[in-house]
N, C-alpha and C positions, 0 to 999 in steps of 0.2 A: 408686550410691554413697550412703552414709548421711550426712546433714548433721550438723553439731554439734548435740547435744541442746539447747543454749542457743538455737538458731535455730528451734526447733520449738515453735510456740504451739499448733497444732491438728493432731491426727492424723486423717486421713481414711480411714475403714475402708470398703472396697468389697468386699462379698461377691459372688461370681460363680460361677454354675453354668451350663455350656453357653452361655457368653456371648461366644464368640470374635467374633461379628458385631457386638456392641453395645458391648463394653468400650472400644474405641477412642474412641467418641463420648463416653462418660462421662469418660474420662481427658482428652480434649481440653477439655471444659468445666471441668475442674479446672485445666488449664494456663492457661486464660483468666482465672483469678481475679486481681482487682486486689490482693489481699493474698497474699503469697507465703511467709509463715513457716509452712508446713505440710509434713507428710510424707504420703505415700500408702502404704496397706497394702492390697494386693489379696489377698483370701483365695479361692483357687481351691478350691471345695467338691467336689472329686472329679470334675471335668469330664473328658469324653473327646473334646472337639472342638478341643483346642488353646487353650483359654482362657488358661492360664498363659503360653504363649509370646506370644499376642496382647497380653496385659496388659503383659508385660515390654517388648515392642516399642513399645507406646504410651508407656510411661514413659520409655524411652530416647529416643524420637523427640522428646518435648516437654521433655527435660532435667529431669524431675521427680525429686526425692529420694524414693525409695520402695523397696518390696520386694514380692515376690510370695510369699505363703505358700501351700503346697499341703497339703491335708489330705484324708484319705479321707472319702468321703461317709458320713454317719452312719446312713443308713437308706434303704430302697428308696422309689422313686416320687418324685413332684414335691413331696411334703410333708415332705421332709427339713427339719428345723427350721433356718431361717437364723440363729436365735439362736446356735447353736454356731459358725457361721462368723464372726459378728460378735464373739463372745467371743474367738475366736482372734486377731482383729485387735486387740481391746482389750488383750489380753495383751502384744502387741508395741508398743503405743502409748507414746510418750514425751512427747506434748503435754499441756499443762494441760487442754485441751479435746479432745473427740472428736466428729467429725462422721461421718455415715453417708451414703454415696452408693451406691444400688443400681446394678448394672452396666448396666441399660437405662434409667436416668434421666439427667438432666443438670441442671446448675446455671447460673444467670445469673452474669455476671462479678463482681457485687458481693455475692454470697451470703455469702462468708466475711467480707468487710470489714464489712458491716452487722451480721451476727450476732455477730461477735467484739466489735465496738464496743459493742453492747448489754450483753454479758457483762462486758467490762472496765470499763464505766462503773458497773455495778451488781453488785458482788461478792457480794451476798446471793442472786443468782439461781443456780439449779442448771442452767438451760438456757434456750434460746430456740428458737422454732419459727416459721417463716414460711409465707406462703401459697404455693400451687402451682398451676400450670397442668396440667390433665389432658388427655392426648391419646390418641386411638385411631386407629391407622393413619395417624399423622402429622397428623391434624386435631384442633384444639382443640375439646373438647366441654364443658369446665367449668373453673371456677376455684374451688379450695377454699381458704377462709379458715378458719384454725383458732383455737382459743381458746374461752373461756367467760366469762360474767359471774359465774358462781358460783365459789366456792372450787374450785381445780382438782381436789383429791382427790374431793370430793363430786360434782362433775360427772362425773368418770371413773367413779366407783362407781355412781351412780344414773342417769346418762343415757347416755353413749356415749364412745367414744374421740374425743378432740378434737385429736389430734396425728398427725403423719406422720413416719416414721423418716427418710426422705431430706431432710426439711425441718428436722431438729432438730440442734442442737449442744448438747452436754452437758458439764459439768465431769467430768473423769475420776475425781476422788475421789468425786463423788456417785454415779457409776456403780458404782464398786467397793463403796461403802457399801451400795448397794441389791442387791448380788449379781449385777449385770449381767443379761443376758438369760437367761430360763429355757431350758433345753435339753430339757425334758420333751417327748417325742413328742406327747403329748396336747394340748400347747399350741401346736403348729406352726400358723403363720399369724397368731396373735395374741400372739406373744412380745413384740412392741413394746407392746401394750396392757398386758400384765402388768408390764412394766418401768415404764411411766409411772405405773401405780398404786403400785408400790413406791416410786418416787422421791417422788411426791406424799405418800404416807403418812409418809415420812421427813421431811416438812416442806419438800421441794424446791419452789421457786417458779420459774415460767417466764414469760418475756416472749413476746409474740406480735407478729409483724410482718405487717401486712396486704399489703405489697408481694409479688407473686409472684416469688420468687428461685430457683425451680426448676421442673422439670416431670417428670411421670412418665407412663409408658405404661400404659394400661388394656388388659388382655387379657380381653375378654368371654368367650372360649371357656374360658379357665382358670377364670374365676369360676364359670361354669355347671357345669363339670366337678367343681369342688372345693367346691361350696357346702355339702354335708353335712358334710364334714370341717371346714371353717371354722366352721360353726355349732356343731358339737360342741365344738371348741376354745374358742370364745367362751363357751359356757355353762359349760365347765369352769373357766375363769378367773373368770367372774362368781361361780360358787358358792364357789370358793376365797377370793375377795376378801371376800365377805360373811361367810364363816366367820372370816377373819382379823379383820374389823372387829367383828363382833357375837358371835362364838363359835358353837358348834354348836347351842345352845338359844336360838333367836331368839324375841323377843316377837311377838305377833300383828302389831303395826305393822311390825316389821322383816321378817317373812315376807311381808307385802303388798308392801313395797318390793322385796323380792327377786323376787317373782313379776312385778311390773311391769317390773323390769330385765331379766328373762329373756325377756319378751315382745318386747323391742326387736330383738335380733338375729334372732329367728324371723320377725318381720315383715319385716325387711330381706331375709332369705333368700327369703321368699315373693315379694317384688317382683323380686329377681334372677332367680329361676326363671321367673316369669311373662314377664319380658323375653326369656328364651331360647326362649319358645314353649310351655313345658310347663305348661299351665293346670291340669291335674288335680293335678299335684304341688304347684303353687302353692296351690291350694285346700286341700290337706291341711295345708300349712304355716300357712295362715290359721287353720284350725280348731285347730291345735296352739297357735298364739299366743293365740287366744281362750281356750283352756283355762288359760293362765297369767294373762292379764289382759284381760278382754273390754271394758274401759271406755276403750279407746284410739280416738279418732276417726280417727287416722291408719291404724290397722289396718283399719277398715271402709272407709276411702277406698281402700286397696290392694285390698280385696275387690271394691269396685265397679269399679275399673280392670280387674281380672282378668275380671270378668263382661263388661265392655265391650270386652275385648281391646285395651286402650290402654296397658298397661305397656310 
């Protein structure tokens, strides 16, 4: 049953693909929220494992106001762009704010309470992002704290992505003004980074909460399998963002900044590939990164780790 629109402050969009085994856990973490003025929108992205039925059963079990939207999968393989599924959820959203919860992630009970408090106290903010616990096979392996001391847009453009989708709550009108997530296939896996860039370029300001209010599952096998596609997508978004900012005819200084920025995801790919055991492929990526920007101490640290088999 749908609640009265006046009772909906935040719409929680949950994209799900082949998530019948995990969607119940994500919905349970939503049901445990201390702040209850939300709706849930599960977008089944063409699953064949009963995800839609599992999602509806979980919503009913916990008495959550929500709906399950089913859409055909937009493309073959694991790299169907989840931005399209999230956009389908945004189109159904009635809340002033939109939060994103991936189907294999979970939130701490005060996630919405603290995130919405920050946004309601500071109406000039476009969104808020909190820290997360990273798990692999159920074990905590890291705690990611997001944010930057630099102006957000320039940090995103020149350094790296400093936000996480499942940790972010955004004003719906800011999302719509930015054009929501890109659905271009060549941007798959970095559609969130593209959105943060567009929001920040529009003047959107974000607050960052250091307390871990959620957790996400890291799947190393998927990272290793898809590293080339992810790298190509990251470089495509970087190139597009630099052209948006500086135009197609960049100055020498701007071209140097561009090459330095391109080096970063190649370096990260080299480390990920090395961690999977493919040292030769990792060395090729190091050489490629050096071709963009050889003056990075971190790049040569990765090269040394690869040589010592310590990635």
